[in-house]
PAKOLBA-982289 format. One line per field, with one value per residue: residue number from 1; x, y, z of N, C-alpha, C in turn; residue in three letters. Coordinates in steps of 0.02 Angstrom, whole numbers, m for minus. Example, Ala and Ser with C-alpha at 12.3 -4.5 7.8 and 13.67 -1.06 7.14 Angstrom:
2
num = 1  2 .
n_X = 660  642 .
n_Y = m284  m112 .
n_Z = 390  354 .
ca_X = 615  684 .
ca_Y = m225  m53 .
ca_Z = 390  357 .
c_X = 660  645 .
c_Y = m165  2 .
c_Z = 390  394 .
residuo = ALA  SER .
END
This chain:
203
num = 1  2  3  4  5  6  7  8  9  10  11  12  13  14  15  16  17  18  19  20  21  22  23  24  25  26  27  28  29  30  31  32  33  34  35  36  37  38  39  40  41  42  43  44  45  46  47  48  49  50  51  52  53  54  55  56  57  58  59  60  61  62  63  64  65  66  67  68  69  70  71  72  73  74  75  76  77  78  79  80  81  82  83  84  85  86  87  88  89  90  91  92  93  94  95  96  97  98  99  100  101  102  103  104  105  106  107  108  109  110  111  112  113  114  115  116  117  118  119  120  121  122  123  124  125  126  127  128  129  130  131  132  133  134  135  136  137  138  139  140  141  142  143  144  145  146  147  148  149  150  151  152  153  154  155  156  157  158  159  160  161  162  163  164  165  166  167  168  169  170  171  172  173  174  175  176  177  178  179  180  181  182  183  184  185  186  187  188  189  190  191  192  193  194  195  196  197  198  199  200  201  202  203 .
n_X = 3139  3299  3406  3573  3728  3827  3751  3690  3803  3843  3738  3763  3883  3836  3753  3849  3918  3839  3835  3805  3793  3906  4048  4161  4129  4132  4269  4309  4248  4305  4440  4429  4423  4381  4249  4281  4223  4242  4328  4342  4303  4137  4093  4186  4277  4359  4378  4451  4482  4519  4562  4536  4533  4686  4779  4812  4718  4600  4611  4600  4489  4495  4530  4681  4798  4914  5080  5060  4964  5035  5121  5026  4974  5087  5098  4979  5005  5107  5041  4973  4865  4766  4704  4584  4535  4488  4392  4403  4396  4361  4336  4295  4244  4287  4424  4506  4564  4738  4778  4741  4685  4524  4379  4274  4142  4143  4170  4054  3958  3989  3984  3861  3866  3976  3933  3826  3899  3970  3863  3816  3926  3957  4077  4189  4305  4379  4500  4569  4644  4740  4710  4584  4494  4496  4442  4315  4261  4264  4170  4056  4030  4015  4125  4224  4353  4352  4416  4546  4719  4794  4927  4940  4853  4877  4894  4824  4702  4538  4370  4206  4030  3924  3773  3750  3824  3974  4124  4294  4407  4549  4660  4767  4917  4912  4965  5038  5116  5219  5299  5416  5500  5597  5575  5440  5385  5421  5349  5217  5216  5231  5113  5021  5029  4949  4827  4833  4827  4699  4624  4650  4589  4459  4431 .
n_Y = 5566  5499  5445  5487  5393  5459  5541  5447  5394  5508  5518  5408  5450  5558  5494  5422  5525  5564  5454  5413  5300  5227  5152  5222  5352  5452  5459  5509  5639  5695  5710  5790  5731  5671  5582  5450  5418  5376  5385  5436  5372  5362  5277  5180  5037  4968  4934  4977  4914  4949  4927  5018  5195  5289  5406  5520  5506  5519  5651  5719  5669  5587  5433  5337  5434  5458  5396  5265  5292  5366  5269  5183  5264  5267  5132  5114  5200  5128  5032  5101  5179  5302  5387  5441  5347  5242  5175  5207  5144  5097  4958  4991  5153  5252  5311  5192  5198  5231  5170  5038  4870  4853  4811  4665  4704  4836  4816  4746  4846  4946  4876  4870  4992  4981  4874  4936  5031  4947  4891  5006  5055  4941  4865  4785  4728  4695  4746  4693  4766  4708  4596  4608  4669  4574  4461  4510  4524  4390  4335  4413  4383  4248  4161  4020  4022  4068  4081  4049  4103  4265  4264  4155  4181  4306  4410  4324  4282  4285  4223  4290  4296  4425  4521  4588  4527  4440  4453  4496  4459  4519  4482  4581  4628  4749  4915  4970  4870  4859  4968  4965  4862  4809  4689  4655  4762  4735  4617  4665  4752  4662  4588  4686  4684  4580  4636  4736  4658  4603  4719  4764  4667  4688  4807 .
n_Z = 5161  5141  5271  5287  5287  5361  5444  5524  5588  5656  5746  5827  5886  5958  6051  6122  6182  6288  6371  6513  6589  6574  6649  6629  6611  6715  6737  6614  6615  6730  6695  6588  6464  6298  6217  6100  5957  5818  5657  5488  5323  5280  5184  5168  5112  5192  5362  5515  5674  5837  6014  6126  6164  6194  6296  6214  6115  6188  6227  6107  6044  5935  5851  5866  5866  5932  5963  5917  5823  5728  5680  5627  5524  5442  5407  5337  5231  5172  5102  5011  5057  5145  5293  5250  5166  5238  5378  5547  5710  5882  5996  6128  6172  6256  6357  6457  6629  6656  6539  6542  6498  6420  6518  6537  6561  6513  6376  6342  6364  6269  6151  6070  6001  5917  5840  5773  5699  5612  5540  5477  5399  5326  5288  5172  5209  5365  5474  5620  5760  5871  6012  6082  5992  5890  5956  5983  5853  5809  5894  5864  5729  5741  5712  5661  5708  5836  5999  5968  5969  5945  5914  5834  5729  5672  5531  5450  5327  5342  5326  5349  5383  5362  5398  5282  5186  5127  5223  5235  5360  5438  5556  5652  5741  5874  5838  5944  6001  5915  5928  5998  5964  5828  5766  5789  5722  5591  5572  5582  5472  5368  5384  5349  5214  5178  5203  5105  4986  4998  4992  4863  4788  4823  4768 .
ca_X = 3209  3344  3457  3639  3771  3861  3702  3682  3864  3841  3690  3798  3930  3796  3733  3909  3936  3798  3829  3821  3793  3972  4093  4216  4103  4158  4341  4314  4231  4354  4502  4413  4435  4327  4232  4315  4177  4270  4351  4356  4257  4075  4082  4248  4274  4403  4367  4503  4454  4566  4529  4511  4576  4736  4775  4811  4654  4548  4619  4582  4426  4508  4565  4749  4833  4979  5135  5030  4930  5085  5142  4970  4974  5143  5081  4928  5040  5148  4999  4939  4803  4769  4646  4523  4513  4465  4353  4441  4361  4383  4283  4275  4249  4316  4489  4511  4618  4806  4785  4730  4641  4454  4349  4219  4082  4151  4161  3983  3920  4004  3977  3807  3885  4020  3891  3791  3946  3983  3803  3811  3981  3956  4143  4205  4364  4389  4564  4567  4709  4747  4672  4515  4454  4491  4395  4249  4237  4251  4106  4003  4015  4013  4176  4252  4418  4342  4455  4616  4761  4817  4995  4933  4811  4894  4912  4782  4644  4483  4305  4149  3967  3887  3704  3749  3865  4038  4174  4362  4434  4622  4684  4834  4939  4901  5027  5076  5164  5274  5335  5478  5544  5598  5548  5367  5367  5427  5292  5157  5222  5218  5042  4983  5028  4890  4773  4839  4802  4626  4596  4655  4538  4392  4424 .
ca_Y = 5580  5448  5467  5469  5355  5505  5563  5390  5392  5566  5502  5364  5492  5598  5449  5407  5585  5568  5387  5419  5233  5197  5157  5267  5420  5497  5467  5554  5708  5717  5728  5832  5692  5667  5516  5439  5374  5348  5434  5409  5372  5326  5228  5142  4964  4940  4959  4958  4915  4939  4906  5075  5254  5306  5475  5568  5498  5547  5723  5747  5642  5551  5369  5326  5496  5460  5360  5209  5319  5384  5206  5159  5304  5244  5066  5125  5230  5076  4992  5147  5204  5354  5385  5459  5289  5189  5196  5185  5150  5051  4921  5036  5220  5297  5287  5162  5228  5205  5130  4967  4837  4861  4757  4629  4746  4893  4791  4731  4909  4983  4832  4888  5049  4955  4835  4984  5060  4897  4887  5067  5057  4881  4856  4721  4703  4722  4729  4702  4787  4683  4537  4622  4680  4510  4418  4539  4506  4318  4324  4448  4346  4176  4132  3957  4035  4093  4046  4043  4159  4311  4245  4105  4203  4372  4408  4277  4309  4243  4243  4292  4313  4480  4525  4619  4489  4412  4500  4470  4481  4512  4499  4612  4652  4820  4952  4986  4817  4865  5031  4958  4811  4808  4625  4661  4810  4699  4571  4704  4777  4604  4572  4737  4666  4538  4685  4766  4612  4598  4783  4767  4620  4715  4872 .
ca_Z = 5145  5168  5318  5260  5333  5406  5493  5571  5628  5701  5799  5873  5923  6005  6105  6162  6220  6349  6398  6585  6620  6565  6706  6610  6600  6766  6723  6557  6635  6780  6662  6529  6404  6250  6190  6036  5921  5756  5609  5422  5266  5294  5130  5161  5105  5244  5430  5563  5741  5893  6076  6165  6156  6243  6321  6159  6081  6232  6227  6042  6020  5873  5863  5840  5849  5967  5929  5881  5764  5677  5649  5587  5463  5402  5381  5285  5173  5140  5058  4965  5085  5196  5338  5214  5128  5283  5437  5605  5774  5935  6030  6182  6144  6307  6382  6524  6668  6651  6478  6555  6450  6437  6556  6504  6567  6467  6308  6334  6361  6207  6093  6023  5959  5864  5794  5731  5652  5561  5499  5437  5351  5285  5257  5140  5244  5432  5505  5692  5786  5939  6033  6102  5932  5856  5992  5973  5786  5806  5928  5827  5667  5756  5669  5688  5739  5904  6050  5948  5991  5894  5894  5781  5675  5644  5460  5414  5290  5363  5298  5395  5350  5395  5376  5216  5140  5149  5249  5248  5424  5442  5623  5655  5806  5886  5824  6005  6015  5867  5938  6036  5937  5755  5743  5787  5670  5527  5570  5567  5404  5324  5389  5313  5143  5170  5198  5039  4935  5005  4970  4790  4760  4837  4733 .
c_X = 3254  3396  3525  3678  3804  3814  3691  3744  3866  3793  3722  3846  3894  3775  3791  3929  3901  3788  3849  3821  3861  4013  4153  4194  4132  4233  4351  4302  4281  4418  4492  4432  4373  4311  4264  4272  4209  4297  4358  4298  4196  4059  4144  4235  4313  4388  4423  4474  4508  4528  4498  4558  4629  4729  4770  4744  4598  4552  4593  4513  4433  4545  4635  4783  4900  5032  5108  4995  4978  5111  5087  4966  5028  5128  5027  4960  5080  5107  4953  4874  4817  4708  4581  4495  4478  4421  4386  4400  4391  4323  4253  4290  4274  4381  4483  4569  4685  4818  4778  4686  4569  4426  4294  4155  4085  4141  4088  3941  3928  3991  3920  3825  3930  3979  3853  3838  3962  3923  3795  3864  3978  4023  4151  4263  4367  4456  4558  4638  4713  4697  4598  4470  4444  4439  4323  4221  4222  4184  4048  3982  4011  4063  4206  4319  4413  4379  4528  4654  4784  4887  4994  4899  4831  4918  4873  4727  4586  4418  4251  4087  3931  3816  3698  3792  3930  4086  4241  4386  4509  4644  4756  4852  4922  4967  5069  5129  5226  5315  5405  5524  5540  5568  5472  5345  5370  5369  5229  5158  5207  5144  4998  4981  4970  4829  4773  4809  4726  4593  4596  4601  4468  4379  4376 .
c_Y = 5529  5478  5443  5428  5401  5529  5508  5385  5450  5553  5455  5404  5534  5556  5432  5465  5587  5499  5386  5351  5198  5205  5203  5340  5470  5510  5515  5627  5736  5743  5771  5797  5695  5594  5511  5391  5338  5405  5399  5413  5330  5273  5186  5068  4930  4974  4932  4965  4901  4922  4964  5134  5259  5379  5525  5566  5530  5623  5755  5725  5603  5486  5369  5391  5503  5424  5300  5233  5339  5322  5178  5198  5281  5176  5071  5152  5177  5032  5037  5175  5262  5347  5401  5400  5237  5219  5165  5195  5101  5013  4964  5108  5272  5267  5254  5193  5192  5159  5055  4937  4848  4800  4724  4672  4806  4872  4777  4794  4944  4942  4852  4946  5027  4913  4881  5014  5011  4892  4947  5068  5000  4868  4787  4687  4736  4698  4743  4716  4767  4628  4552  4632  4614  4465  4444  4518  4432  4302  4353  4410  4271  4138  4069  3966  4059  4049  4037  4108  4201  4293  4192  4134  4269  4365  4357  4314  4261  4268  4240  4311  4366  4480  4551  4582  4465  4467  4463  4500  4467  4531  4525  4627  4726  4857  4966  4933  4822  4928  5021  4903  4810  4743  4627  4709  4776  4650  4608  4730  4721  4586  4623  4723  4619  4583  4720  4722  4606  4661  4787  4723  4647  4780  4867 .
c_Z = 5179  5214  5293  5312  5384  5461  5546  5617  5677  5759  5850  5917  5976  6065  6151  6207  6287  6381  6472  6621  6613  6629  6692  6603  6651  6756  6665  6579  6684  6748  6599  6464  6359  6234  6120  5994  5861  5713  5542  5374  5281  5241  5118  5152  5161  5310  5475  5633  5792  5956  6114  6155  6211  6263  6264  6122  6123  6235  6163  6018  5955  5887  5832  5817  5886  5927  5889  5818  5709  5642  5605  5521  5415  5369  5327  5222  5136  5094  5015  4991  5133  5241  5302  5174  5172  5338  5498  5669  5824  5962  6085  6160  6194  6333  6451  6562  6658  6591  6490  6501  6469  6472  6515  6505  6520  6395  6294  6326  6294  6144  6045  5977  5902  5814  5747  5679  5595  5513  5454  5382  5301  5250  5225  5176  5313  5457  5580  5717  5859  5956  6048  6042  5894  5890  5984  5906  5780  5838  5889  5765  5678  5713  5701  5722  5812  5954  6032  5964  5931  5870  5839  5719  5642  5572  5419  5377  5302  5332  5351  5355  5391  5368  5305  5165  5170  5170  5257  5314  5426  5513  5619  5727  5813  5872  5885  6019  5970  5877  5965  6011  5860  5728  5738  5733  5601  5518  5550  5496  5354  5325  5352  5238  5128  5163  5130  4984  4937  4979  4894  4758  4770  4800  4674 .
residuo = MET  GLU  ILE  THR  ARG  GLN  ALA  LYS  LEU  ASP  ALA  ILE  ALA  TYR  SER  LEU  GLN  ASP  LEU  THR  THR  SER  PRO  LEU  TYR  ASP  TYR  ARG  THR  GLU  HIS  LYS  TYR  LYS  VAL  VAL  PRO  ALA  GLU  GLY  ASN  ALA  TYR  ALA  LYS  ILE  MET  LEU  ILE  GLY  GLU  ALA  PRO  GLY  GLU  TRP  GLU  ALA  LYS  SER  GLY  ARG  PRO  PHE  VAL  GLY  ALA  SER  GLY  ARG  LEU  LEU  ASP  SER  LEU  LEU  GLU  SER  ILE  GLY  LEU  THR  ARG  THR  ASP  VAL  PHE  ILE  THR  ASN  VAL  VAL  LYS  ASP  ARG  PRO  PRO  ASP  ASN  ARG  ALA  PRO  SER  VAL  ALA  GLU  ILE  LYS  LEU  TYR  ALA  PRO  PHE  LEU  ARG  GLN  GLN  ILE  ASP  ILE  ILE  GLN  PRO  ARG  ILE  ILE  ALA  THR  LEU  GLY  ARG  PHE  ALA  MET  GLU  PHE  LEU  PHE  ASP  PHE  PHE  SER  MET  PRO  GLU  LYS  GLY  GLN  LYS  ILE  SER  LYS  LEU  HIS  GLY  SER  ARG  LEU  GLU  ALA  GLN  ALA  SER  TYR  GLY  LYS  VAL  ILE  VAL  VAL  PRO  LEU  TYR  HIS  PRO  ALA  VAL  ALA  LEU  TYR  THR  SER  GLU  GLN  ARG  GLU  THR  LEU  ALA  ALA  ASP  PHE  GLN  VAL  LEU  ARG  GLN  ALA  ALA  GLU  GLU  ALA  ALA .
END
């Protein structure tokens, strides 16, 4: 009997739940937080990858549910999509203390889980939300853009080669940066139109 994609994703979530080797495990248990594996459509053509859960995400066990999540929902709606159409996850699956950036060691520890998720979902399009996710994808796919800054590449449509075929990578700013300035929000909204065009072509 073939193991379904969802069953494979559930197995990853189970492994993450008991990841006692993580430097974030004690912090999670101390604050009664939850691991945040992913959410969305196991057969999605579009995958969104952020950097790490925040407090609201760690409390709920779901990615992007705080203010950034509400903005993300709005941006998805602006291009005719909902959460049920996409697959959303993060590079790091546990909340770092004080919402700090994930460390190199944390990214290295959680990276195999994200690689597995990509291999299971096999997305045609991956939108990275923020610098850490972008850098992870550039490294994972050995992309020539590796080492370039998000300020230069945001809203670009890049091509990568995955084990299962060609992937379009669209680097985007993290929604958190757009919460406080209308200029950044307009930039992010414009960049989402690049994602919309790629999605229409992949339909």
